[in-house]
Structure formats: C-alpha cells, structure tokens
N, C-alpha and C positions, 0 to 999 in steps of 0.2 A: 732427086734432091741434090743440090749442089751448093757448097759453101766455098767461097773464095776469099782468102785473107789478103790484105795488102797493108803497106805502111811500115814494114820492117826496114831495118838498115843498121848502119853503124852510128853510134852516138857516144859522146864523151860522158864520163861519170858526172852526175848532176843534171844531165840534160833530160829532154822529154821526147816522147814519141807518141803518135796516135795511130793505133791499128784500127783497121776496118774489116768487117766481114760482110760480104754481100751474099744474100741467100736467094736461090731460085728453085722452082720446081715443087714447092709445097706452100701451104698457107702459113707463111712466116709468123703472122701476128697471133697465131694460136699456140705457139710453143715457146717455152723457156729456152734460153741460150746460155752457154757457158764458154769462158775462155780458159785454156789450159796452156801449160808450157812444159817443155822437156829440155833440160840441160844435158850436155854430154855426160854419159855415165850415170845419169840419175833417172829416177822414175818420173813419168808424166804426172804433173800436179795441177789441180784446179787453182786458178787465180781470181776468178770472179764469176758470179752467176746472176742472171736477171730473169725474172718471170715474164710471161707473155705480155702482161700489161705494163711492165717496167716499174712496178711499185714495190717489188720485193727483190732486194739486191743484197748479195752477200759476198764477203771477201774473207780469206784467211786472216787471222789477226796480224800476221807478219807483214801483210801488204796494205792494211787499212791506212788510209791517209795519203797513199802514193798512187794507187791505181783507182780509176773510175770507169765503170762500165755504163753504157747507155745504149739505147736502141731507138730507131726511127722506123716504126711499123709502116709508115707510108712509103718509105724507100726500101724496105726489106733489108735493113742494115743494122749491125750492132758494132759499136766502137769500144775500144779500150784505150783510155787516156792514161799514159804512164809518165809520172813525174819523178824527179829526184832519182833518176836511174842509177843503179849500182852495177859493178861488174858481175855480181851474183845474179843479176836479172838476165844475163846472157842466156838465150835459149831459143828454141823454135817455139813459136806461139801458134796455137790452134784454136779455132772456134768449133763449137760442137752444139748439136741439138740432141740433148740426152734422150729424149723420148723416142726419137727416130734412130738413135745411135749413129748419127751422121757426123762426119768430121771433114774439116777442110784439109788442104794440103800443107798448111803451115806457112809461116813467114818468119824469117830469121831476124832476131834482134841481137845485136852485139854491142855491149857497153864496154868501151875501152878507150884509153887515152893514146 
C-alpha cells in the first residue's frame, strides 16, 4: 500500500492549491479516503473524507465551502482543492485510507504573504 501526496507549496492568503494523492498497491476503488492536516504544535485533524463511490463527502464545519475533495477511481487518485486559503491553513497535509490505516508521507502547505 502506497499513498503519495503532491501539490503542496507556498501560496499567498486568498490563493488556491490543489493537492493530489496517488494510490498504489491495493484496490483503491473499494476504499474511502480522507485528507488530514497537522500544523506545528497542533494535533492532526481531518479536513475531508470521501467514500469509495465518491457520493458521500464530509468536511468539518469550519472548512465547508473552501475545501473540496474528489476522487478518480480510474486513475487511483484523490484530490483536495483548497480555495481562499488562510495562514491558519498552513500545515502538512496527509491522505489516508482509514480502513487500511495507511498514510502518505505528507505535503507541506504554507500560506503566507
């Protein structure tokens, strides 16, 4: 099982980033996926979840309207579109397959002017 995140970087407040997670080594289309983040000095938190079929999506109330999770089962990828980014969104972002307890290595997102 391997999950590889990409797409992180430095962005100004108000900007957007699209993260991607590429999955290999397991039947990706059978499993739900979640995105998490961990800011310095803070606990890791979930930012979005999507079920195997892509028709059950959840976000914490604080992120609704700014973050969008999606998946492409044909390409074994899951994306996280992040808009109207704020400095508080600065964190390492991870994708996860909860049922397999599999995590990617993370990608750094820094929101700063």
